[in-house]
GUMARPA-880727 format. One record per atom (N, C-alpha, C, O, CB): atom name; residue number from 1; z, y, x. Coordinates in Angstrom, 3 decimals. Each point is the difference from the previous one (the first is absolute). Glycine has a CB too. Layout:
<recs>
CA:NUM:Z:Y:X
...
</recs>
This chain:
<recs>
N:1:72.699:75.181:-18.373
CA:1:-0.744:-0.744:-0.930
C:1:0.933:-0.827:-0.920
O:1:0.837:-0.728:0.532
CB:1:-2.746:0.675:1.121
N:2:1.821:0.117:-2.916
CA:2:0.920:-0.774:-0.969
C:2:-0.598:-1.369:-0.049
O:2:-1.209:-0.230:0.036
CB:2:1.902:2.264:-1.515
N:3:0.298:-2.954:1.389
CA:3:-0.415:-1.463:-0.174
C:3:0.220:-0.203:-1.498
O:3:0.976:0.486:-0.571
CB:3:-0.294:-1.389:3.017
N:4:-1.608:0.176:-3.069
CA:4:0.064:-0.133:-1.457
C:4:-0.282:-1.357:-0.233
O:4:-0.998:-0.466:0.549
CB:4:0.333:2.730:-1.089
N:5:1.395:-3.021:-0.208
CA:5:-0.220:-1.440:-0.376
C:5:-0.559:-0.005:-1.565
O:5:0.507:0.641:-0.921
CB:5:1.541:-1.530:2.650
N:6:-3.111:0.093:-1.813
CA:6:-0.614:-0.161:-1.403
C:6:0.084:-1.476:-0.346
O:6:-0.483:-0.864:0.731
CB:6:-1.171:2.855:-0.460
N:7:2.305:-2.258:-1.445
CA:7:0.354:-1.240:-0.377
C:7:-1.043:-0.403:-1.019
O:7:-0.116:0.781:-0.944
CB:7:2.572:-0.425:1.463
N:8:-3.174:-1.338:-0.513
CA:8:-0.911:-0.454:-1.030
C:8:0.613:-1.205:-0.742
O:8:0.648:-0.778:0.700
CB:8:-2.637:1.614:0.659
N:9:1.877:-1.100:-2.663
CA:9:0.417:-1.031:-0.709
C:9:-1.059:-0.573:-0.622
O:9:-0.584:0.635:-0.879
CB:9:2.590:0.250:0.658
N:10:-2.438:-2.240:0.600
CA:10:-1.030:-0.673:-0.563
C:10:-1.418:0.730:-0.037
O:10:-0.722:0.078:-0.994
CB:10:2.576:-1.141:-0.263
N:11:-2.106:1.555:2.458
CA:11:-1.301:0.642:0.182
C:11:-0.033:1.407:-0.457
O:11:-1.104:0.537:-0.100
CB:11:0.095:-2.690:-0.146
N:12:1.991:2.763:-0.021
CA:12:0.038:1.414:-0.461
C:12:-0.391:1.165:1.049
O:12:-0.399:1.110:-0.353
CB:12:2.200:-2.019:-1.176
N:13:-1.639:0.522:2.792
CA:13:-0.578:0.901:0.999
C:13:-1.220:-0.735:0.457
O:13:-0.020:-0.851:0.889
CB:13:2.238:1.939:-0.136
N:14:-3.336:-0.622:-1.531
CA:14:-1.263:-0.629:0.221
C:14:-0.958:0.832:0.733
O:14:0.275:1.125:0.417
CB:14:0.107:-2.348:-2.384
N:15:-1.525:0.635:2.114
CA:15:-1.094:0.852:0.740
C:15:-0.382:1.230:-0.532
O:15:-0.299:0.944:0.732
CB:15:-0.529:-2.860:-0.087
N:16:0.811:1.995:-2.104
CA:16:-0.410:1.191:-0.522
C:16:1.008:1.188:0.309
O:16:-0.424:1.103:0.343
CB:16:-0.788:-2.488:-2.098
N:17:2.565:1.110:1.616
CA:17:1.059:0.895:0.260
C:17:-0.118:0.424:1.471
O:17:0.110:1.194:0.282
CB:17:1.376:-2.264:-2.076
N:18:-1.702:0.154:2.736
CA:18:-0.056:0.328:1.433
C:18:-1.215:1.005:0.269
O:18:0.091:1.018:0.686
CB:18:0.963:-3.385:-0.087
N:19:-2.180:1.928:-1.235
CA:19:-1.205:0.779:0.345
C:19:0.100:1.391:-0.596
O:19:-0.493:0.975:0.568
CB:19:-0.896:-3.074:-0.475
N:20:2.067:2.179:-1.302
CA:20:0.256:1.468:-0.406
C:20:0.964:0.835:0.909
O:20:-0.144:1.208:0.191
CB:20:-0.221:-2.024:-2.521
N:21:1.282:0.112:2.827
CA:21:0.913:0.646:0.943
C:21:-0.613:0.437:1.280
O:21:0.342:1.051:0.543
CB:21:1.361:-2.376:-1.516
N:22:-2.683:0.463:1.503
CA:22:-0.789:0.329:1.184
C:22:-0.814:1.185:-0.195
O:22:-0.023:0.873:0.868
CB:22:-0.025:-3.163:-0.284
N:23:-0.756:2.409:-1.871
CA:23:-0.838:0.993:-0.276
C:23:0.755:1.212:-0.113
O:23:-0.549:1.030:0.392
CB:23:-0.960:-2.509:-1.405
N:24:2.779:1.549:0.504
CA:24:0.739:1.119:-0.137
C:24:0.752:0.514:1.218
O:24:0.726:0.993:-0.053
CB:24:-0.630:-1.733:-2.171
N:25:-0.313:-0.024:3.393
CA:25:0.819:0.185:1.216
C:25:1.498:-0.120:-0.085
O:25:0.739:0.641:0.747
CB:25:-2.507:0.752:-0.144
N:26:2.214:-2.239:-1.542
CA:26:1.407:-0.154:-0.259
C:26:0.677:-0.571:1.201
O:26:1.206:0.210:0.130
CB:26:-1.643:-0.505:-2.535
N:27:-0.239:-0.438:3.340
CA:27:0.679:-0.675:1.205
C:27:-0.080:0.868:1.144
O:27:0.335:-0.426:1.105
CB:27:-0.886:-1.803:-1.871
N:28:0.143:3.395:0.609
CA:28:-0.126:0.896:1.370
C:28:1.314:0.294:0.519
O:28:0.198:0.019:1.215
CB:28:-2.258:1.124:-1.944
N:29:3.014:-0.901:-0.153
CA:29:1.380:0.438:0.608
C:29:1.079:-1.051:-0.129
O:29:1.156:0.347:0.244
CB:29:-1.696:2.007:-0.820
N:30:0.288:-3.594:0.220
CA:30:0.978:-0.939:-0.072
C:30:-0.408:-1.368:0.662
O:30:-1.181:-0.336:0.096
CB:30:1.945:1.550:-2.158
N:31:0.238:-1.949:2.493
CA:31:-0.243:-1.271:0.511
C:31:0.368:-0.993:-1.216
O:31:1.147:-0.081:-0.440
CB:31:-0.656:0.825:3.017
N:32:-1.504:-1.439:-3.045
CA:32:0.143:-0.692:-1.094
C:32:0.305:-1.549:0.303
O:32:-0.643:-0.557:0.890
CB:32:-0.856:2.330:-1.986
N:33:2.414:-2.432:0.410
CA:33:0.304:-1.410:0.119
C:33:-0.188:-0.709:-1.273
O:33:0.483:0.504:-1.014
CB:33:1.074:-0.001:2.762
N:34:-2.203:-1.617:-1.818
CA:34:-0.269:-0.561:-1.400
C:34:0.763:-1.286:-0.183
O:34:0.107:-0.789:0.940
CB:34:-2.425:1.800:-1.002
N:35:2.796:-1.222:-0.998
CA:35:0.839:-1.175:-0.349
C:35:-0.540:-0.643:-1.249
O:35:-0.615:0.717:-0.790
CB:35:2.647:0.328:1.832
N:36:-1.873:-2.279:-1.292
CA:36:-0.417:-0.637:-1.244
C:36:0.963:-1.049:-0.299
O:36:0.443:-0.756:0.864
CB:36:-2.814:1.240:-0.496
N:37:2.741:-0.533:-1.793
CA:37:0.961:-0.992:-0.452
C:37:-0.700:-1.290:-0.324
O:37:0.683:-1.008:-0.179
CB:37:0.789:2.798:-0.706
N:38:-2.754:-1.835:0.797
CA:38:-0.810:-1.244:-0.325
C:38:-0.130:-0.991:1.163
O:38:-0.449:-1.134:-0.169
CB:38:-0.842:2.528:-1.434
N:39:1.718:-0.905:2.843
CA:39:0.110:-0.941:1.136
C:39:1.323:0.107:0.650
O:39:0.110:0.208:1.208
CB:39:-2.513:-0.074:-0.832
N:40:3.512:-0.289:-1.259
CA:40:1.264:0.198:0.612
C:40:0.325:-1.147:1.018
O:40:-0.152:-1.196:-0.245
CB:40:0.896:2.442:-1.858
N:41:-0.276:-0.721:3.278
CA:41:0.327:-0.763:1.038
C:41:-1.210:-0.424:0.997
O:41:0.168:-0.638:1.040
CB:41:1.695:-0.062:-2.606
N:42:-3.123:1.166:1.066
CA:42:-1.134:-0.332:0.809
C:42:-0.201:1.081:0.990
O:42:0.651:1.043:-0.052
CB:42:-1.687:-2.337:-1.768
N:43:0.055:1.032:2.807
CA:43:-0.396:0.933:1.049
C:43:-1.130:0.998:-0.584
O:43:-0.992:-0.459:-0.567
CB:43:1.579:-1.374:2.447
N:44:-0.417:3.001:-1.740
CA:44:-1.119:0.877:-0.305
C:44:-0.041:0.466:-1.448
O:44:-0.900:0.747:-0.382
CB:44:-0.330:-1.903:2.158
</recs>
């Protein structure tokens, strides 16, 4: 299984994108890790 990092900048990895990826089964063959620049240094 491939590990994929998805970086969101100021909300660019939003719920609409995630819902579309779920509906298209895009997460079936990857292990996704999400990062955001809007909470740099924060947890989660």
